[in-house]
N, C-alpha and C positions, 0 to 999 in steps of 0.2 A: 207349531208343528215341526217335527224333525224332518231332516232331508229325506230319510228313508220313507217316512209316512207320505211325504209329498209325492215321491216317485211311485210308490205303490198305489196311492189313491188316483193319481193322474193316469197311470197305466191301466188301472181297472176301468175308469171312465172311458178311456180310449178303446179298450177291448170290447166293452158293451156297445158303445156307439158304432164301432166298425162292424161288429157282428150283425147289428140291425141293418146297416147299410148294405153289407155284403149279401146277406140273405135276400133282401129286397131286390137288389140288382140282378143277382143270378137267377132268381125265380122269374122275375119279369123279363129278363133277357131271353131265357129259354121259352117262356110263354109268347113273347113278342117276336122271337126269331132274330134278335139283334146280337151279332157277335161282339160288337163294340161294347154293349152294355154288359154282356157276360164277362168280357175282359176287364171292364171297370170293376165288376163284382169280385173277380179273382184278385185284383189288386187290393181291394178292401179286405179280402180274406187274409192276405199276407200281413196286413196291418194288425189283425187280431193276433196272429202268431207273434208278431213283433212285440205287442203289448204284453203278452204272456212271458216272453223272454225277459222283458224289462222288469216285470214284477219279480221274477226269479233272481235276476241280477241285483235288484235293490236289496234283497235279503242277504245276498253274499257280500255286498259292499260294506254292510254294517258290522261284519265280523271284526273283532279286535285283532291286532297284530299277533303273530306267534313266531315260533322258532323257524318255521319254514318260510313264512312271508312277514319279515320283520317290518316292512313298510305298510302292512295292512293289505286289504283286498279291494281297494278302490279302483284299481286298474281293470277290475272285472267289467266296469262300465265300457271301457274302450274295446275289450274283447267282444262284449255283447253287441256293440255298435258294428264291429267288423262282421259278426255273424249275420246281423240284420241286413247288411249290404249284400251279402251272398243270397239271402232269401229273396230280397227284392229283385236282384239280378236274374235269378232263376225264373221268377214269375214273369219278368219282362221277356226273356228268351222264349218261354213257353207260349206266351201270347203272340209274339212275332211269328213263330212257326205256324200257329193256328191261323193267323191272319193271312200269311202268304199262301197257305194251303187253300184257304177259302177263296182268296183272290183269283187263283189260277184254276180253281175247280170248274169242271165242265157242267156241274149241276146248275139247274135254273134257280136263280136267286129270287126270293120273294120279298115283298115290302114288309118291313117291321111294323108292328102294331103301334098306334099312337101312344100307348101307355109307356113305351120306352122313353119318350120325351119327359113325361111326368116324373118318372122315377129318377131320371138323370138330374132334373132340377132339384129334386129332394136331396140327391146325393151332394150336389154342389153346396147347398146351404148347410148340410150336416158336416161336410168336410171342413168348410170355413170355420164353423163353430168349434170343431175339435182342434183345428190348427191354432186358433186364437187361444184356446184353453191350454194346449200343450206349450205354446211359446211363453205364455204368461207364467205358468208353473215352472218352466225351464229356467227362466230368468230368476224367479224367486229362489229356486234351489241351486242356481248356478250349475245346471246339469247339461253337459254337451249331448248326452243321450236323449234327453227330452227335447232339447232344441233341434237336434237332427231329426227327431220324429215329427216335430212341428213343421219343419221344412218339407218332410215327406208328405204330411197331410196337405200342406199348401199345394204341393205338386199334384197331389191326388185331385184337388179341386180344379186345377188347370186341366188335368186329364179329363175330368168329367165335362168341363167346358168344351174341350175339343170333341168329345163324344156328342154333346148337345148340338154343336155346330154341324157335325157330320150328319146327325139325324135330321136336322132342319133341312139341309140340302137334299137328303134322301127323299123327303116328302115333297119338297119344292120341285126338284128335277125328276122325281119318279125314277131314280137310279139306285136300286138296292146295292150295287157294287160299291157305292160310296161308304156304306157301313163297314165294309172290309178295309177300306182306306183309312177310316177313322180309327179302327182297331189297330192298324199298323202304327199310326201316330201315337196312340196310347202306349204301345209296346216300346217305342223309342223313348218316350218320356220316362217310363219306368226304368229303362236301362241307364239313362242319364242320371236319374236320381240315385240309383245304386252306386254308380261310379263316383259320384260326388261324395256320398257318405263314406265310401271305402277310402278315398284319398284323404278325407278329413280325419278319419280315425288313425291314419298312419302317423300323424304328428306325435301323438302321445306315446304310441307303441315304439317309436324311434327316439324317444327321450327328447323331443323338441317342445316348442311352445307355440301356441296358435297366435299369440300377440307378442311380437318381438319388441314392442315398446317397453316391456318389463325391464329390459337391460338399461334403457335410458334412466328409468326410475332408480335402479340399483346404483348406477354411477352417481346420480344426484344425491342419493342417501349417503354415500361414502364421502362426497365432497363437503357435505354439511357437518361431518363428524370431525371434531378437533383431534389432531394427532394421527389421523389415518390418511395415507397417501398411496398413490399409484395402484388403484384397484386393477387387478389383472386376473387372467385365467377364470373369468366369471362364467359360470355355467348355471343354467336353469332348465328344469324339466317339469313335467306335470304328472301328478298322481291324482287321478280323478279330476276334480276341479281346483286342486290346490298346487302351489308351486313349491318345488324342492330346489333351494338355491345354495350354491357353493361358490366361494371366491377367495382370492388371496389379496392381502393388503400389506403395505410396508409401513413400519413405524421406526422411530428413532432407536437405534441399537443400544443406546446408553440408558434407556429407561428400564425399570424393574419389570419382572414378569407380571406382577399385579397390575401395573399401569398398562401394559400391553393387553392384558386380559380385559381391563375396563374399556379400552378403546374398541376392542373387538365386540364387546357386549353393546357398546353404544352404536356401532355400525349395524349390528343385528336389529336393535330397537328402531333405528331410523329407517331401515329397509321395511320393517313391518308397518311403519307408519305410511310409507310410500306405496307399498304393494299390498293389495288385498289377497286374502285366501292363501296365506303362506303356510305350508306344511312344516318345513324345517329349514334352518339356515346354518351353514357351516362356514366359519370365517377362519382362514389360515393366516397367521401372522408371520411376516418375514422382516428381517432387518433391512433398512433402506439401502438400495443399490444392489441387492442380491437377485433381482428379477432376471431370469434368463430370457433371451430374445427368441428362443426357439421353442416356445410352449406349443404343444400339439393341440391341446383342447382348450375350449373356452374362448372368450373375446376380451379385448381391452378397448380403451377409448379410441385407439388408432383405427380399428376395424369396425367400430360401431357405426351402423348405417342409420340415416334419418336423424 
């Protein structure tokens, strides 16, 4: 199964599952009079929208490179992830505002119906199943978008747990005000999830790497290449789930262009053996001793951490 099909199928399953959960929680929340359950349902409704965005993004990512986007369209995944963080953040803010309004409202609060507990337990089981499926497929497709959504689903399950705990205390202590408190907790959970996803998506958009250990592997690959020395100005960034790598190496200035080319090619092959999911590698060859000490970009062994 292609990566695009995995993304589309997984997102479709997520959309259907969350649509069922969202409808159940909103309807039961209104019927039972539980603001926390309604808020949990709204959170699931945003997950439906997230899944639809992911399906649309998966189709864009599969487009071949063209004159406008010579590196292809795979960064659409990071843009979509950024959009998702804003959607989640908006849902969290709306829920917090509603919760605060309910908390300070002078209206007499009524006890929620017991069915609110049943639908919340159903939600917890459903969200855990969806989170496991999203995470499994995210690893299979090496998709940060699916993995981020799996984390979001896991957080949703924790949110439902907090709702469940709040409802239990509502019935035990006979204090309906605790339902508003539980919905406040849910709102903060949603905001935290949105901020985490937002910050995580910044790495690719700022041409960084999520796993800096890739640089150690690059230096190891150069060290095992005969004739290649002093790897420097090493740069790596991510396009989707793949690495774009560029580096400079030094070779004996007295060898032929053909020999220098062969060394550079061997460096590239060794890097591909050490690093998974490589998009492209550019190796710039310099004569030994010509390296400047004032390189602005990239790293060398001296400033390699870990």
